[in-house]
C-alpha positions as CSV (number, residue, x, y, z in Angstrom):
1,X,194.7,59.3,244.0
2,X,195.3,58.0,240.5
3,X,198.9,58.0,239.4
4,X,199.8,59.8,236.1
5,X,202.1,56.8,235.4
6,X,200.6,53.8,233.6
7,X,200.7,50.7,235.8
8,X,202.0,48.6,232.8
9,X,204.5,51.1,231.6
10,X,207.5,48.7,231.9
11,X,205.8,45.8,230.2
12,X,205.8,44.7,226.5
13,X,203.3,46.6,224.3
14,X,202.2,43.3,222.6
15,X,198.9,42.4,224.4
16,X,199.5,38.7,224.9
17,X,203.0,39.3,226.2
18,X,201.8,42.1,228.4
19,X,199.1,39.9,229.9
20,X,201.7,37.3,230.9
21,X,204.0,39.9,232.3
22,X,201.2,41.3,234.4
23,X,200.3,37.9,235.7
24,X,203.9,37.1,236.6
25,X,204.4,40.5,238.3
26,X,201.2,40.2,240.3
27,X,202.5,36.9,241.7
28,X,205.6,38.5,243.1
29,X,204.9,42.3,243.3
30,X,204.0,42.2,247.0
31,X,206.8,40.1,248.2
32,X,209.4,41.6,250.6
33,X,212.5,43.2,249.1
34,X,215.9,41.5,249.7
35,X,218.6,44.1,248.8
36,X,222.0,42.3,248.8
37,X,224.2,45.1,247.3
38,X,223.7,48.7,248.1
39,X,225.5,51.9,249.1
40,X,223.0,53.3,251.6
41,X,224.7,54.8,254.6
42,X,223.6,52.9,257.7
43,X,223.8,56.1,259.7
44,X,220.5,57.3,258.2
45,X,218.7,54.4,260.0
46,X,220.7,55.0,263.2
47,X,219.7,58.6,263.5
48,X,216.3,58.3,261.6
49,X,216.4,62.1,261.0
50,X,214.3,63.7,258.2
51,X,215.9,63.7,254.8
52,X,217.1,67.2,253.7
53,X,215.5,69.4,251.0
54,X,214.4,67.8,247.7
55,X,217.5,69.1,245.8
56,X,220.0,67.6,248.2
57,X,218.1,64.3,248.3
58,X,217.3,63.8,244.6
59,X,219.8,66.0,242.7
60,X,223.1,66.8,244.2
61,X,223.6,63.4,245.9
62,X,222.9,61.3,242.8
63,X,225.8,60.8,240.4
64,X,223.4,59.6,237.6
65,X,221.6,63.0,237.7
66,X,224.9,64.9,238.0
67,X,226.5,63.2,235.0
68,X,223.7,64.0,232.7
69,X,223.3,67.6,233.7
70,X,227.1,68.2,233.7
71,X,227.3,66.7,230.2
72,X,225.0,69.4,229.0
73,X,227.2,72.2,230.3
74,X,225.5,72.8,233.6
75,X,228.2,73.6,236.3
76,X,228.4,71.4,239.4
77,X,228.3,74.4,241.7
78,X,224.8,75.4,240.4
79,X,223.7,71.9,241.3
80,X,224.6,72.3,245.0
81,X,228.0,70.4,244.7
82,X,230.7,72.0,246.9
83,X,234.3,72.1,245.7
84,X,236.8,70.1,247.7
85,X,238.8,73.3,248.6
86,X,235.9,74.5,250.8
87,X,234.8,77.3,248.5
88,X,231.3,78.2,249.5
89,X,228.5,77.3,247.1
90,X,225.9,80.0,246.7
91,X,223.3,77.8,245.0
92,X,220.0,77.8,246.9
93,X,218.4,74.4,247.1
94,X,215.3,75.7,245.5
95,X,217.3,77.2,242.6
96,X,219.1,73.9,242.2
97,X,215.7,72.1,242.0
98,X,214.4,74.7,239.5
99,X,217.4,74.0,237.3
100,X,216.9,70.3,237.5
101,X,213.2,70.6,236.7
102,X,213.9,72.9,233.7
103,X,216.3,70.3,232.3
104,X,214.3,67.2,233.2
105,X,213.5,66.6,229.6
106,X,217.1,65.6,229.1
107,X,216.4,62.4,231.0
108,X,213.8,61.0,228.6
109,X,214.5,57.4,227.7
110,X,217.0,56.9,230.6
111,X,216.6,54.7,233.7
112,X,217.1,57.8,235.8
113,X,213.9,59.2,234.3
114,X,212.0,56.0,235.0
115,X,213.3,56.0,238.6
116,X,212.7,59.6,239.4
117,X,209.2,59.5,237.8
118,X,208.4,56.6,240.1
119,X,209.7,58.5,243.1
120,X,207.8,61.7,242.3
121,X,204.5,60.2,241.4
122,X,204.3,56.9,243.3
123,X,206.1,57.8,246.5
124,X,205.5,61.6,246.8
125,X,202.2,61.4,244.8
126,X,202.8,64.5,242.7
127,X,199.8,65.1,240.4
128,X,201.6,66.8,237.6
129,X,204.8,66.1,235.6
130,X,208.0,67.8,236.7
131,X,208.9,70.9,234.6
132,X,210.0,74.5,234.9
133,X,206.3,75.4,235.5
134,X,205.7,72.9,238.2
135,X,209.1,73.1,239.9
136,X,208.1,75.3,242.9
137,X,204.9,73.5,243.6
138,X,206.7,70.1,243.5
139,X,209.5,71.4,245.8
140,X,207.0,72.6,248.4
141,X,205.0,69.4,248.3
142,X,208.0,67.2,248.6
143,X,209.5,69.4,251.4
144,X,206.3,69.1,253.4
145,X,206.3,65.4,253.1
146,X,209.9,65.0,254.0
147,X,209.2,66.8,257.3
148,X,206.6,64.2,258.3
149,X,207.4,61.0,260.2
150,X,206.0,58.9,257.3
151,X,209.0,59.9,255.2
152,X,211.7,59.2,257.8
153,X,214.3,56.5,256.7
154,X,212.9,53.8,259.0
155,X,209.3,54.4,258.0
156,X,210.2,54.2,254.3
157,X,212.2,51.0,254.9
158,X,209.0,49.5,256.4
159,X,206.8,51.0,253.7
160,X,208.9,49.5,251.0
161,X,208.7,46.0,252.7
162,X,212.5,45.6,252.8
163,X,213.3,42.3,254.5
164,X,217.0,42.9,254.6
165,X,219.3,45.6,253.2
166,X,223.1,45.1,252.9
167,X,225.3,48.2,253.0
168,X,228.9,48.4,251.6
169,X,231.5,49.2,254.3
170,X,235.3,49.6,254.3
171,X,237.2,46.8,256.1
172,X,238.3,49.2,258.9
173,X,234.8,50.6,259.5
174,X,233.9,50.2,263.2
175,X,230.3,49.7,262.1
176,X,229.1,52.1,264.8
177,X,226.0,53.0,262.9
178,X,225.1,49.3,262.5
179,X,225.6,48.9,266.3
180,X,223.3,51.9,266.9
181,X,220.6,50.4,264.7
182,X,220.8,47.1,266.5
183,X,220.7,48.8,269.9
184,X,217.7,51.0,269.0
185,X,215.2,48.2,269.1
186,X,214.0,48.9,265.6
187,X,213.2,45.7,263.8
188,X,214.6,46.6,260.4
189,X,217.5,44.3,259.3
190,X,220.4,46.3,258.0
191,X,223.6,44.3,257.6
192,X,227.2,45.3,256.6
193,X,229.2,44.0,253.6
194,X,233.0,43.6,253.9
195,X,234.8,45.7,251.3
196,X,238.7,45.6,251.7
197,X,239.6,47.5,248.4
198,X,241.6,50.2,250.2
199,X,243.8,47.7,252.0
200,X,244.9,46.2,248.7
201,X,245.7,49.6,247.1
202,X,249.4,49.5,248.1
203,X,250.5,52.2,245.7
204,X,248.0,54.7,247.1
205,X,249.2,57.6,249.1
206,X,246.5,56.8,251.7
207,X,247.5,53.1,252.1
208,X,249.8,53.6,255.1
209,X,247.0,55.4,257.0
210,X,244.6,52.6,256.1
211,X,247.0,50.0,257.4
212,X,247.5,52.0,260.6
213,X,243.7,52.1,261.0
214,X,243.5,48.4,260.3
215,X,246.1,47.7,263.0
216,X,244.1,49.8,265.5
217,X,240.8,48.2,264.9
218,X,242.2,44.7,264.7
219,X,244.4,45.3,267.8
220,X,247.6,44.0,266.1
221,X,251.0,45.2,265.0
222,X,251.1,44.8,261.2
223,X,254.8,44.5,260.1
224,X,254.5,41.5,257.9
225,X,252.2,40.0,255.3
226,X,251.3,37.2,257.6
227,X,250.2,39.8,260.3
228,X,248.3,41.6,257.6
229,X,246.3,38.5,256.6
230,X,245.6,37.8,260.3
231,X,244.2,41.3,260.7
232,X,242.0,40.9,257.6
233,X,240.7,37.6,259.0
234,X,239.9,39.3,262.3
235,X,238.0,42.0,260.5
236,X,236.0,39.5,258.5
237,X,235.1,37.7,261.8
238,X,234.0,41.1,263.2
239,X,231.8,41.8,260.2
240,X,230.3,38.3,260.3
241,X,229.4,38.8,264.0
242,X,227.5,42.0,262.9
243,X,225.4,40.1,260.4
244,X,227.6,40.3,257.2
245,X,227.0,37.6,254.6
246,X,229.2,38.8,251.8
247,X,232.4,40.5,250.8
248,X,232.6,43.0,247.9
249,X,235.6,43.8,245.6
250,X,235.6,46.7,243.2
251,X,238.5,46.2,240.7
252,X,239.5,47.6,237.3
253,X,240.6,44.1,236.1
254,X,239.4,40.7,237.4
255,X,242.9,39.4,237.2
256,X,243.7,36.6,239.7
257,X,247.2,35.3,240.2
258,X,248.7,33.2,243.0
259,X,252.1,34.7,243.8
260,X,255.0,32.8,245.5
261,X,255.2,33.5,249.2
262,X,258.5,35.3,248.9
263,X,257.2,37.6,246.1
264,X,254.1,38.7,248.0
265,X,256.1,39.3,251.1
266,X,258.5,41.5,249.1
267,X,255.6,43.4,247.7
268,X,254.2,44.0,251.2
269,X,257.6,45.2,252.4
270,X,257.8,47.6,249.5
271,X,254.3,48.9,250.4
272,X,255.4,49.4,254.0
273,X,258.4,51.3,252.7
274,X,256.3,53.5,250.5
275,X,257.9,52.4,247.2
276,X,255.2,50.2,245.7
277,X,254.3,50.9,242.1
278,X,251.0,50.7,240.2
279,X,252.3,47.4,238.7
280,X,253.1,46.1,242.2
281,X,249.5,47.0,243.3
282,X,248.0,45.1,240.3
283,X,250.0,42.0,241.2
284,X,249.2,42.3,244.9
285,X,245.5,42.8,244.2
286,X,245.4,39.8,241.9
287,X,246.9,37.6,244.7
288,X,244.6,39.0,247.3
289,X,241.5,38.0,245.4
290,X,242.8,34.4,245.8
291,X,243.4,35.0,249.5
292,X,239.8,36.4,249.8
293,X,238.4,33.3,248.0
294,X,240.4,31.1,250.4
295,X,238.9,32.9,253.4
296,X,235.4,32.6,252.0
297,X,235.8,28.8,252.0
298,X,236.6,29.1,255.7
299,X,234.0,31.7,256.9
300,X,231.2,31.2,254.3
301,X,231.0,34.8,253.1
302,X,229.8,35.1,249.6
303,X,232.4,36.8,247.4
304,X,231.2,39.6,245.0
305,X,233.4,40.9,242.2
306,X,232.6,44.2,240.5
307,X,235.3,44.8,237.8
308,X,235.6,47.2,234.9
309,X,235.1,50.8,236.0
310,X,237.7,53.5,235.2
311,X,237.0,55.6,238.3
312,X,237.1,59.4,238.1
313,X,237.9,59.6,234.4
314,X,237.4,63.3,234.4
315,X,240.4,64.5,236.4
316,X,239.2,68.1,236.5
317,X,235.9,67.1,238.2
318,X,237.6,64.7,240.6
319,X,240.3,67.3,241.6
320,X,237.7,70.0,242.1
321,X,234.7,68.1,243.5
322,X,235.9,64.7,244.5
323,X,234.7,61.2,243.6
324,X,231.3,59.9,242.7
325,X,230.2,62.8,240.5
326,X,229.3,60.8,237.5
327,X,232.7,60.5,235.9
328,X,233.2,56.7,236.2
329,X,233.4,55.0,232.8
330,X,233.1,51.3,231.9
331,X,236.2,49.4,230.7
332,X,236.6,46.5,228.4
333,X,237.3,43.5,230.5
334,X,238.3,39.8,230.1
335,X,237.2,37.0,232.4
336,X,238.1,33.6,230.9
337,X,241.9,34.0,231.5
338,X,241.8,36.4,234.3
339,X,239.6,34.3,236.5
340,X,241.3,31.0,235.5
341,X,243.5,30.6,238.6
342,X,240.7,31.5,241.0
343,X,238.1,29.2,239.4
344,X,240.6,26.3,239.1
345,X,241.5,26.6,242.7
346,X,238.1,27.3,244.2
347,X,235.4,27.1,241.5
348,X,234.6,23.4,242.3
349,X,234.6,23.9,246.1
350,X,231.0,23.5,247.5
351,X,232.0,25.9,250.3
352,X,232.6,28.8,247.9
353,X,230.2,31.2,246.1
354,X,231.4,33.9,243.7
355,X,229.1,36.4,242.1
356,X,230.7,38.3,239.2
357,X,229.2,41.5,237.7
358,X,230.3,43.3,234.6
359,X,230.1,46.7,232.9
360,X,231.3,45.1,229.6
361,X,228.2,43.6,227.9
362,X,230.3,42.0,225.2
363,X,231.5,39.6,227.9
364,X,228.0,38.3,228.7
365,X,227.6,35.6,226.0
366,X,231.3,35.3,225.1
367,X,232.7,34.5,228.6
368,X,230.6,35.0,231.7
369,X,227.6,33.0,230.8
370,X,229.7,30.0,229.7
371,X,231.8,30.2,232.9
372,X,228.7,30.5,235.1
373,X,227.1,27.6,233.1
374,X,230.0,25.3,234.1
375,X,231.6,26.2,237.5
376,X,229.4,25.3,240.4
377,X,230.7,28.1,242.6
378,X,230.2,30.9,240.0
379,X,227.0,33.0,239.7
380,X,226.5,35.8,237.2
381,X,225.4,39.0,238.8
382,X,222.5,40.9,237.2
383,X,222.7,43.8,234.8
384,X,224.7,46.4,236.8
385,X,225.1,50.2,236.9
386,X,225.0,51.5,233.4
387,X,223.0,48.5,232.3
388,X,220.6,48.4,235.3
389,X,217.7,49.5,233.0
390,X,214.8,48.0,231.1
391,X,216.7,47.6,227.9
392,X,219.9,46.6,229.8
393,X,218.0,43.8,231.6
394,X,216.6,42.6,228.3
395,X,220.1,42.4,226.7
396,X,221.3,40.6,229.8
397,X,218.6,38.0,229.5
398,X,219.1,37.5,225.8
399,X,222.8,37.0,226.1
400,X,223.0,34.9,229.2
401,X,220.1,32.5,229.9
402,X,220.6,30.2,226.9
403,X,224.1,29.4,228.2
404,X,224.0,30.0,231.9
405,X,220.4,28.9,232.5
């Protein structure tokens, strides 16, 4: 079958440039995929059950799709998103799909459109563009294919030639799904990534329960900062034993500060007593990034830093529907001063590797590229999230390679 999408649709329109682009792509297009940062749930590979209906798979689970449709006044409930209070959602998956198809024109020019078009026409091999008129036929065709073994998670993993896929997992996760994947005999390589953010959020109402969970999985009694660090080290060893090669840290600010031992111990005692403030949490988190860097020099885990997102900016949406509904907004961020202590302490250490991402494009040429162009330990992460697009990647290259190489 001939795709309705042009094979060179992402290449430059200038013929000479396009010829070079095609030549470069053909030299690498069939290589296996290495996916070092993802949010795929390992449980889908453990169970290898069929994916749900097209609306649940493509619409209601995708925060990129939800944010665009919600911005145009389409209620979340009509997109199959259930309120947190348990109020039943009457939206039929087919109705949700029809609503999506009727508004698909809204995604013109967006990376979501490029991605969904690829999925619809290259993966599911739909012969016609998605619209209100083709919605039902597309729904039926996708549903039929999702029911087949060729569209199970493991089959798609193999079809996409994925060599390794790294998930993102909370520090206290027992990694049961990863264990199940390993025990199944399937040869796909799915590895965890250590993400301890919740353990550093000492002003959060959920922090005590997170620490209690850490104590259980680490088999220790956490009553001091030293015991806390030992438990974190133990969890890092556990993740490493299950194949982890990296840590991941999602922070609003990339601030790093080494606190005196008495100060950090006092902060931890305040946290245990339930009196830590937002300012305390910021200070504690800045210190813990240095502790994580120190541990990376010891166990070899690559440290990934993802700063600059104001999570759940729309309080109404968060309160009613929960997180990850498209209401995360980029923040202005600063790196030269904020990363100074970490880079001066570890940036010259050959045992340490730090990959920094940003949502603040103004920092590319001003700070991040010069930093990455000097410190041996620092690598600049690719265009991320809002900028993970054709034009975003172009801006990234234009602002970074002259300085960072």
